[in-house]
N, C-alpha and C positions, 0 to 999 in steps of 0.2 A: 127850784133855788142851786142857784150856782154853787159850784163846788171850787172854792180858792183859797179855803181858811187852811193854813200850815198847823197842823194841830199838836205837832211838835215844838210849836215856837208859843212865848209869853210876851205879855208886855209889862215894863215897870216903869211907873210915873213918878218922877221929880217936882216936887211942887215948893214953892216959899223964896225964900231970899238967896237972889244970883245962883241958881240954879248951873247956868252955864260955867260961871267963873269957877264953882265947888267941882264939876267933872274935868274944867279945862285941866284943872290942876293934876288929873289923874289919869285919865286915859289918852292913849296914843295918837289919837286924831285932833285936829282943832275943829271944837265944837261952838266957837265963837260966829262963825261964818255961816253959809249957806246949809242946810240940811236936807235929806238925809247923811252921814257918813259911816265908815265900817269902822269901829276901833274896837281897841283889847284893854283889858284891864292886867297890869304884868305884876310879877313879882318885882322884888328891888334888884333882881339879877337879868331882868329883862325877859322871862320867861312868861310865859300866858296862864292865865289864870280862867279868862272869860273872853268871850269877843261878842259883839254885838252891834246891831244898826243904831245911830242915835237920829230921833226925829223930833221935831218942834211942835209943841202944842201950846199956842201963844205965849204964856210966859215960862209955862211947863216943859220940861225935856221927857221924854218916852224912848227905851231901851228895849227893843225887838231882837230879844234875847232865847237861848234855847230854855225849854218851859222846864226840863229836869235838874237845870242849873239855876235857876231864877231865883228860888228862896236863899240859897247861898249866897248868890250875888249882893241881894240885899243883905244880908247879914255881913258882909264885909264893907259894903258901902257905907253901912251905917256906922262901921268902926271908925272912918274917914269924917264924919260928920261931926264928931265932937259936939259942938255945943251950938251949931249954926240951925238955925230956924228954916229947916228943910223936912221935908216927907218925903221917905221912898217907900213906895208899896206897889205890889201889883197892880194891875188894873184887869179887871176880870170882865168890863163891859167891852174893851178892845181886843180882837185877835189879828194874826198878823197873813196876810194875803198875799198870794203868788198867782199869776199868769204870764205861761210860755210867750207870750204874745200882746198884740193889741194897744190900747191907746188909754185903759184905766193904770190908775198910780204912777209911779215913775220909774225910770230905770233903775236898777241896781246898782249902786253906787261903786260895786267892787267890779261888777264887769257886766257891760251891757246884753252881753248874748244871756247872762243868767235870767232875763226876764223883766217883769212887770213886779212891782211891789207897793203896798198899801197898807193900812190899818184901818180898824172898822171891828163893827159889830161882827160876831162868828156866822158862819154860814156852812155847807156842807165841808168835807173836807177835800184836800186839794189830792190828787193822784200825780206820779211821774217826779217830783220835786228831785227825790235824791238820787235817781239816775240822772236825770238832767246836768243837777250842778257836778257832780263827779264826773260825768264824761266830759264836763267842761274844765277839769284841773282844780276845783274849788273846793277848799276843807273849811269845816268850821265844826264847833262844839268839843265839850271837852274831851270826847274820846279821839277826836284827829286831832288837836291842836292843844292839849292838857299838857303843859309842863316843856313845851317845845318853844326855844328861843323866838320871838317876834318874827324877825327877818327871815328864821328860817321856816314862816307860815306862809311866806311869799307876801308879806303884807305891803311890800313898796310895789309892787306888780299889782295887788289888787285895791291900791288906793286906801291903807289901812294906817300909816302912819304920816306925821308931819314932822318935818326936821327943822322947822322955823317957829313952830308955836310955842315954846319954852319948855320948862321944866314939867315932867310926869314922873311917876312910879316905874323904874324901867329904864327912863333916857338915859340915863349915863351910857351904860353898854349896849344898848341899842344905836346909840350915836357913834359909838366908838367902832360896831360893827360894820356900821356905813360907811364909815371916812376910811376905814382899813380896807374894804370890802372884803370883810371876810365872812363870807355865809357860805360854810361849807358844805354843810346839809341844806336838805328841801323835803319838805311833803308834798309827796307825788301820791299819785292815784294809778294804781295799777290793774290791770285784765286779771281776773281770776283771785288765787290767793297772793298775800304777801310775804310768805316764808318768817325767816326769824326777825325779820326789819317792821313787820305787820303793825301798825297800831290797832286797828279796826277791820275785820272784812263785813264784807253784804253780800253774804253766797244768795241773796233773793235778785240781785241785779249784775251778779257774778265782777264784781268789783272789790277792791281792799285801797285802803291807805298807807303807806310806808312813811320811814322817816328813813331817807337815804344818805350818803354821802354823794355828791356832785360828781364826783369820778366814779363812781360804782353804780351808775342807775340802772336800773333792772330793766332788761329787756321787755320786759311787757309793762313798762311805763306808759301813762297817757301823757305827751309832753306839748300842751297847747300852747299854741303861738304866741301868746302874750307872757309865756314862761321863756321860750326857746331863745331868745336874745339873751335875757339875764344868764341862763346856762350855761352861755357862750364866752360870757366874758370872766377872764381871770379871778381868782381867789388865792388870797394869800394863806396858807398852811398853817 
């Protein structure tokens, strides 16, 4: 049996009345067009509460999200639902799948080098995803992104935000940061331990995630090509 299931991921299904319009007014990316896309749900201040990939399934939408955060995400989204005729539930019949290469599925919308991704019934757990993702400098999940300003999560570079779609929760501060080019800190992956700036450490793969000022990037940081140009741009203090 193939071993492609990302066992730390879950699928949340949205079904009912205008689910695209519902999510469009909540998340950072444009879900009215082609999917999948990577997006975040933010606080009004623009800090990350959750991140996920949004997929389509006929008239339904599916969130490919962190399994440990899925129930909390459903509860929060139910608050925004109000009286809309929309159902939001975990879909245990589907799993998130990943392959480093090949032709199955679609390229990860954040970064093609992450590999191929698709949804389907569960098979054997995949191996190698965590280190592969981190060595490409890509962060995800609450432990890494939680309570960090969305643009400091490298959302522009990883195609996780639209500045043309209109309003969403946290949009005002996010747009202001982009207009002023005021992104003074970044999430970075570093070799070994992260020290006092560490958000999470992964000793099994010898990597950590840190939240660092761009004028004090740790010498052990992995700075991928997709981020290097942005770090070289001036940022207002």
